[in-house]
N, CA, C and O atoms as CSV, one atom per row, in Angstrom:
chain,resi,resn,atom,element,x,y,z
A,1,UNK,N,N,-226.681,92.733,165.900
A,1,UNK,CA,C,-226.561,91.302,166.051
A,1,UNK,C,C,-226.697,90.646,164.680
A,1,UNK,O,O,-227.566,91.008,163.888
A,2,UNK,N,N,-225.843,89.696,164.419
A,2,UNK,CA,C,-225.860,88.976,163.151
A,2,UNK,C,C,-226.818,87.804,163.268
A,2,UNK,O,O,-226.776,87.050,164.240
A,3,UNK,N,N,-227.691,87.653,162.263
A,3,UNK,CA,C,-228.615,86.526,162.249
A,3,UNK,C,C,-227.907,85.285,161.732
A,3,UNK,O,O,-227.639,85.172,160.536
A,4,UNK,N,N,-227.611,84.371,162.611
A,4,UNK,CA,C,-227.030,83.091,162.221
A,4,UNK,C,C,-228.132,82.044,162.305
A,4,UNK,O,O,-229.174,82.291,162.912
A,5,UNK,N,N,-227.917,80.890,161.710
A,5,UNK,CA,C,-228.932,79.840,161.838
A,5,UNK,C,C,-229.252,79.528,163.302
A,5,UNK,O,O,-230.399,79.231,163.635
A,6,UNK,N,N,-228.246,79.593,164.173
A,6,UNK,CA,C,-228.485,79.296,165.590
A,6,UNK,C,C,-229.376,80.352,166.239
A,6,UNK,O,O,-230.304,80.008,166.971
A,7,UNK,N,N,-229.107,81.638,165.979
A,7,UNK,CA,C,-229.937,82.675,166.600
A,7,UNK,C,C,-231.337,82.655,166.018
A,7,UNK,O,O,-232.299,82.949,166.729
A,8,UNK,N,N,-231.479,82.315,164.746
A,8,UNK,CA,C,-232.807,82.192,164.154
A,8,UNK,C,C,-233.558,81.039,164.795
A,8,UNK,O,O,-234.752,81.157,165.067
A,9,UNK,N,N,-232.870,79.912,165.044
A,9,UNK,CA,C,-233.490,78.755,165.683
A,9,UNK,C,C,-233.931,79.117,167.100
A,9,UNK,O,O,-235.045,78.787,167.507
A,10,UNK,N,N,-233.062,79.792,167.849
A,10,UNK,CA,C,-233.401,80.189,169.212
A,10,UNK,C,C,-234.622,81.101,169.217
A,10,UNK,O,O,-235.497,80.958,170.071
A,11,UNK,N,N,-234.688,82.027,168.281
A,11,UNK,CA,C,-235.826,82.938,168.207
A,11,UNK,C,C,-237.104,82.186,167.864
A,11,UNK,O,O,-238.158,82.472,168.432
A,12,UNK,N,N,-237.028,81.231,166.943
A,12,UNK,CA,C,-238.226,80.484,166.562
A,12,UNK,C,C,-238.718,79.601,167.702
A,12,UNK,O,O,-239.909,79.300,167.778
A,13,UNK,N,N,-237.819,79.182,168.587
A,13,UNK,CA,C,-238.223,78.365,169.726
A,13,UNK,C,C,-238.994,79.182,170.756
A,13,UNK,O,O,-239.640,78.615,171.637
A,14,UNK,N,N,-238.934,80.499,170.654
A,14,UNK,CA,C,-239.593,81.351,171.632
A,14,UNK,C,C,-240.830,82.042,171.069
A,14,UNK,O,O,-241.311,83.020,171.641
A,15,UNK,N,N,-241.343,81.542,169.957
A,15,UNK,CA,C,-242.565,82.100,169.387
A,15,UNK,C,C,-243.715,81.752,170.322
A,15,UNK,O,O,-243.820,80.625,170.805
A,16,UNK,N,N,-244.577,82.740,170.570
A,16,UNK,CA,C,-245.694,82.535,171.493
A,16,UNK,C,C,-247.005,82.414,170.736
A,16,UNK,O,O,-247.161,82.960,169.644
A,17,UNK,N,N,-247.952,81.685,171.334
A,17,UNK,CA,C,-249.247,81.471,170.701
A,17,UNK,C,C,-250.355,81.576,171.740
A,17,UNK,O,O,-250.164,81.237,172.908
A,18,UNK,N,N,-251.511,82.048,171.300
A,18,UNK,CA,C,-252.689,82.139,172.159
A,18,UNK,C,C,-253.368,80.769,172.262
A,18,UNK,O,O,-253.008,79.833,171.548
A,19,UNK,N,N,-254.353,80.664,173.159
A,19,UNK,CA,C,-255.098,79.409,173.267
A,19,UNK,C,C,-255.843,79.107,171.968
A,19,UNK,O,O,-256.029,77.942,171.614
A,20,UNK,N,N,-256.265,80.140,171.267
A,20,UNK,CA,C,-256.943,79.946,169.981
A,20,UNK,C,C,-255.986,79.314,168.965
A,20,UNK,O,O,-256.371,78.404,168.231
A,21,UNK,N,N,-254.750,79.794,168.925
A,21,UNK,CA,C,-253.759,79.240,168.009
A,21,UNK,C,C,-253.376,77.824,168.399
A,21,UNK,O,O,-253.238,76.957,167.536
A,22,UNK,N,N,-253.201,77.580,169.697
A,22,UNK,CA,C,-252.877,76.226,170.166
A,22,UNK,C,C,-254.027,75.281,169.828
A,22,UNK,O,O,-253.793,74.136,169.444
A,23,UNK,N,N,-255.259,75.747,169.967
A,23,UNK,CA,C,-256.416,74.924,169.610
A,23,UNK,C,C,-256.344,74.518,168.141
A,23,UNK,O,O,-256.650,73.377,167.796
A,24,UNK,N,N,-255.943,75.440,167.282
A,24,UNK,CA,C,-255.792,75.111,165.860
A,24,UNK,C,C,-254.672,74.095,165.655
A,24,UNK,O,O,-254.778,73.214,164.801
A,25,UNK,N,N,-253.599,74.217,166.437
A,25,UNK,CA,C,-252.472,73.288,166.312
A,25,UNK,C,C,-252.894,71.860,166.619
A,25,UNK,O,O,-252.403,70.918,165.997
A,26,UNK,N,N,-253.810,71.695,167.584
A,26,UNK,CA,C,-254.243,70.351,167.972
A,26,UNK,C,C,-255.590,69.994,167.371
A,26,UNK,O,O,-256.139,68.932,167.667
A,27,UNK,N,N,-256.129,70.868,166.531
A,27,UNK,CA,C,-257.427,70.674,165.890
A,27,UNK,C,C,-258.506,70.399,166.944
A,27,UNK,O,O,-259.275,69.442,166.848
A,28,UNK,N,N,-258.530,71.276,167.950
A,28,UNK,CA,C,-259.508,71.163,169.023
A,28,UNK,C,C,-260.059,72.535,169.364
A,28,UNK,O,O,-259.835,73.513,168.651
A,29,UNK,N,N,-260.780,72.580,170.461
A,29,UNK,CA,C,-261.357,73.841,170.912
A,29,UNK,C,C,-260.464,74.492,171.965
A,29,UNK,O,O,-259.528,73.875,172.475
A,30,UNK,N,N,-260.765,75.730,172.274
A,30,UNK,CA,C,-260.030,76.422,173.338
A,30,UNK,C,C,-260.258,75.711,174.662
A,30,UNK,O,O,-259.343,75.618,175.480
A,31,UNK,N,N,-261.475,75.206,174.882
A,31,UNK,CA,C,-261.766,74.465,176.119
A,31,UNK,C,C,-260.903,73.204,176.204
A,31,UNK,O,O,-260.432,72.837,177.281
A,32,UNK,N,N,-260.703,72.551,175.069
A,32,UNK,CA,C,-259.852,71.357,175.042
A,32,UNK,C,C,-258.421,71.711,175.419
A,32,UNK,O,O,-257.764,70.965,176.146
A,33,UNK,N,N,-257.940,72.838,174.930
A,33,UNK,CA,C,-256.582,73.277,175.296
A,33,UNK,C,C,-256.475,73.373,176.805
A,33,UNK,O,O,-255.529,72.849,177.392
A,34,UNK,N,N,-257.423,74.031,177.437
A,34,UNK,CA,C,-257.368,74.213,178.893
A,34,UNK,C,C,-257.530,72.892,179.636
A,34,UNK,O,O,-256.922,72.711,180.692
A,35,UNK,N,N,-258.336,71.958,179.115
A,35,UNK,CA,C,-258.436,70.626,179.742
A,35,UNK,C,C,-257.109,69.897,179.641
A,35,UNK,O,O,-256.687,69.239,180.591
A,36,UNK,N,N,-256.443,70.009,178.487
A,36,UNK,CA,C,-255.147,69.341,178.307
A,36,UNK,C,C,-254.060,69.976,179.174
A,36,UNK,O,O,-253.134,69.289,179.604
A,37,UNK,N,N,-254.164,71.270,179.433
A,37,UNK,CA,C,-253.229,71.904,180.372
A,37,UNK,C,C,-253.483,71.357,181.771
A,37,UNK,O,O,-252.545,71.026,182.496
A,38,UNK,N,N,-254.746,71.265,182.142
A,38,UNK,CA,C,-255.105,70.781,183.475
A,38,UNK,C,C,-254.633,69.342,183.704
A,38,UNK,O,O,-254.158,69.003,184.787
A,39,UNK,N,N,-254.770,68.495,182.666
A,39,UNK,CA,C,-254.330,67.101,182.832
A,39,UNK,C,C,-252.852,66.906,182.469
A,39,UNK,O,O,-252.351,65.782,182.443
A,40,UNK,N,N,-252.172,68.015,182.193
A,40,UNK,CA,C,-250.724,68.051,181.926
A,40,UNK,C,C,-250.309,67.395,180.616
A,40,UNK,O,O,-249.143,67.041,180.440
A,41,UNK,N,N,-251.260,67.229,179.693
A,41,UNK,CA,C,-250.916,66.749,178.356
A,41,UNK,C,C,-250.248,67.865,177.572
A,41,UNK,O,O,-249.355,67.612,176.763
A,42,UNK,N,N,-250.675,69.100,177.807
A,42,UNK,CA,C,-250.051,70.282,177.204
A,42,UNK,C,C,-249.335,71.061,178.296
A,42,UNK,O,O,-249.710,70.981,179.466
A,43,UNK,N,N,-248.299,71.819,177.918
A,43,UNK,CA,C,-247.538,72.591,178.912
A,43,UNK,C,C,-248.344,73.765,179.475
A,43,UNK,O,O,-249.325,74.215,178.883
A,44,UNK,N,N,-247.906,74.229,180.607
A,44,UNK,CA,C,-248.493,75.418,181.218
A,44,UNK,C,C,-248.160,76.640,180.360
A,44,UNK,O,O,-247.062,76.730,179.812
A,45,UNK,N,N,-249.090,77.568,180.242
A,45,UNK,CA,C,-248.791,78.804,179.517
A,45,UNK,C,C,-247.968,79.745,180.383
A,45,UNK,O,O,-247.774,79.512,181.576
A,46,UNK,N,N,-247.491,80.805,179.760
A,46,UNK,CA,C,-246.806,81.861,180.496
A,46,UNK,C,C,-247.662,83.121,180.415
A,46,UNK,O,O,-248.501,83.257,179.524
A,47,UNK,N,N,-247.446,84.023,181.338
A,47,UNK,CA,C,-248.129,85.311,181.332
A,47,UNK,C,C,-247.182,86.367,180.800
A,47,UNK,O,O,-246.035,86.474,181.235
A,48,UNK,N,N,-247.677,87.139,179.857
A,48,UNK,CA,C,-246.922,88.259,179.297
A,48,UNK,C,C,-247.823,89.472,179.460
A,48,UNK,O,O,-248.748,89.684,178.675
A,49,UNK,N,N,-247.544,90.265,180.488
A,49,UNK,CA,C,-248.467,91.352,180.811
A,49,UNK,C,C,-249.806,90.740,181.183
A,49,UNK,O,O,-249.869,89.893,182.073
A,50,UNK,N,N,-250.857,91.145,180.530
A,50,UNK,CA,C,-252.174,90.574,180.779
A,50,UNK,C,C,-252.524,89.433,179.846
A,50,UNK,O,O,-253.654,88.945,179.858
A,51,UNK,N,N,-251.567,89.003,179.037
A,51,UNK,CA,C,-251.818,87.955,178.051
A,51,UNK,C,C,-251.365,86.596,178.557
A,51,UNK,O,O,-250.394,86.497,179.308
A,52,UNK,N,N,-252.063,85.562,178.150
A,52,UNK,CA,C,-251.676,84.186,178.439
A,52,UNK,C,C,-251.245,83.557,177.121
A,52,UNK,O,O,-252.009,83.524,176.157
A,53,UNK,N,N,-250.012,83.058,177.092
A,53,UNK,CA,C,-249.460,82.532,175.855
A,53,UNK,C,C,-248.670,81.247,176.106
A,53,UNK,O,O,-248.156,81.018,177.201
A,54,UNK,N,N,-248.586,80.415,175.065
A,54,UNK,CA,C,-247.801,79.185,175.101
A,54,UNK,C,C,-246.580,79.357,174.227
A,54,UNK,O,O,-246.625,80.052,173.211
A,55,UNK,N,N,-245.487,78.723,174.622
A,55,UNK,CA,C,-244.288,78.683,173.804
A,55,UNK,C,C,-244.532,77.581,172.765
A,55,UNK,O,O,-244.710,76.415,173.117
A,56,UNK,N,N,-244.538,77.958,171.500
A,56,UNK,CA,C,-244.907,77.034,170.423
A,56,UNK,C,C,-244.044,75.781,170.440
A,56,UNK,O,O,-244.562,74.677,170.266
A,57,UNK,N,N,-242.751,75.927,170.644
A,57,UNK,CA,C,-241.866,74.747,170.628
A,57,UNK,C,C,-242.225,73.779,171.749
A,57,UNK,O,O,-242.067,72.569,171.584
A,58,UNK,N,N,-242.705,74.281,172.884
A,58,UNK,CA,C,-243.111,73.400,173.982
A,58,UNK,C,C,-244.382,72.637,173.621
A,58,UNK,O,O,-244.519,71.464,173.966
A,59,UNK,N,N,-245.309,73.294,172.930
A,59,UNK,CA,C,-246.531,72.623,172.485
A,59,UNK,C,C,-246.172,71.546,171.465
A,59,UNK,O,O,-246.686,70.429,171.528
A,60,UNK,N,N,-245.294,71.881,170.532
A,60,UNK,CA,C,-244.871,70.906,169.525
A,60,UNK,C,C,-244.183,69.712,170.183
A,60,UNK,O,O,-244.381,68.571,169.765
A,61,UNK,N,N,-243.384,69.971,171.201
A,61,UNK,CA,C,-242.699,68.902,171.930
A,61,UNK,C,C,-243.722,68.001,172.624
A,61,UNK,O,O,-243.569,66.779,172.619
A,62,UNK,N,N,-244.757,68.586,173.216
A,62,UNK,CA,C,-245.800,67.794,173.876
A,62,UNK,C,C,-246.521,66.906,172.869
A,62,UNK,O,O,-246.843,65.755,173.167
A,63,UNK,N,N,-246.772,67.440,171.684
A,63,UNK,CA,C,-247.417,66.653,170.634
A,63,UNK,C,C,-246.509,65.492,170.221
A,63,UNK,O,O,-246.979,64.365,170.062
A,64,UNK,N,N,-245.227,65.759,170.050
A,64,UNK,CA,C,-244.273,64.711,169.673
A,64,UNK,C,C,-244.211,63.617,170.742
A,64,UNK,O,O,-244.110,62.435,170.411
A,65,UNK,N,N,-244.269,63.997,172.013
A,65,UNK,CA,C,-244.256,63.008,173.100
A,65,UNK,C,C,-245.482,62.110,173.026
A,65,UNK,O,O,-245.381,60.901,173.230
A,66,UNK,N,N,-246.648,62.700,172.734
A,66,UNK,CA,C,-247.877,61.905,172.616
A,66,UNK,C,C,-247.774,60.945,171.436
A,66,UNK,O,O,-248.252,59.814,171.518
A,67,UNK,N,N,-247.162,61.377,170.353
A,67,UNK,CA,C,-246.972,60.488,169.198
A,67,UNK,C,C,-246.053,59.324,169.586
A,67,UNK,O,O,-246.315,58.176,169.228
A,68,UNK,N,N,-244.984,59.625,170.316
A,68,UNK,CA,C,-244.058,58.584,170.747
A,68,UNK,C,C,-244.746,57.575,171.664
A,68,UNK,O,O,-244.509,56.372,171.556
A,69,UNK,N,N,-245.597,58.063,172.565
A,69,UNK,CA,C,-246.343,57.160,173.456
A,69,UNK,C,C,-247.249,56.261,172.636
A,69,UNK,O,O,-247.298,55.050,172.851
A,70,UNK,N,N,-247.970,56.863,171.689
A,70,UNK,CA,C,-248.864,56.081,170.827
A,70,UNK,C,C,-248.081,55.007,170.082
A,70,UNK,O,O,-248.505,53.853,170.032
A,71,UNK,N,N,-246.955,55.374,169.511
A,71,UNK,CA,C,-246.158,54.435,168.738
A,71,UNK,C,C,-245.594,53.319,169.620
A,71,UNK,O,O,-245.528,52.164,169.200
A,72,UNK,N,N,-245.193,53.666,170.832
A,72,UNK,CA,C,-244.666,52.661,171.757
A,72,UNK,C,C,-245.772,51.687,172.179
A,72,UNK,O,O,-245.527,50.487,172.306
A,73,UNK,N,N,-246.967,52.195,172.393
A,73,UNK,CA,C,-248.080,51.334,172.787
A,73,UNK,C,C,-248.507,50.424,171.643
A,73,UNK,O,O,-248.993,49.319,171.883
A,74,UNK,N,N,-248.335,50.872,170.407
A,74,UNK,CA,C,-248.734,50.082,169.236
A,74,UNK,C,C,-247.719,48.984,168.932
A,74,UNK,O,O,-248.044,47.990,168.281
A,75,UNK,N,N,-246.489,49.171,169.407
A,75,UNK,CA,C,-245.426,48.200,169.100
A,75,UNK,C,C,-245.542,46.931,169.917
A,75,UNK,O,O,-244.722,46.024,169.771
């Protein structure tokens, strides 16, 4: 398979992260990650074997949505 910018982009959209990594992304604790999943601020994780992981692009999208909400409320 030839690596094109599109296939590289698709692959980067499927990078997975643990709750510890997601906690670092939001500068919070692992417990905060799970609270945000419960209140639907963050996306649901997926199961990979016995592992629980988040799709990084989905977490980034959730963060961007929160920024947009904040900006809309400030306007």
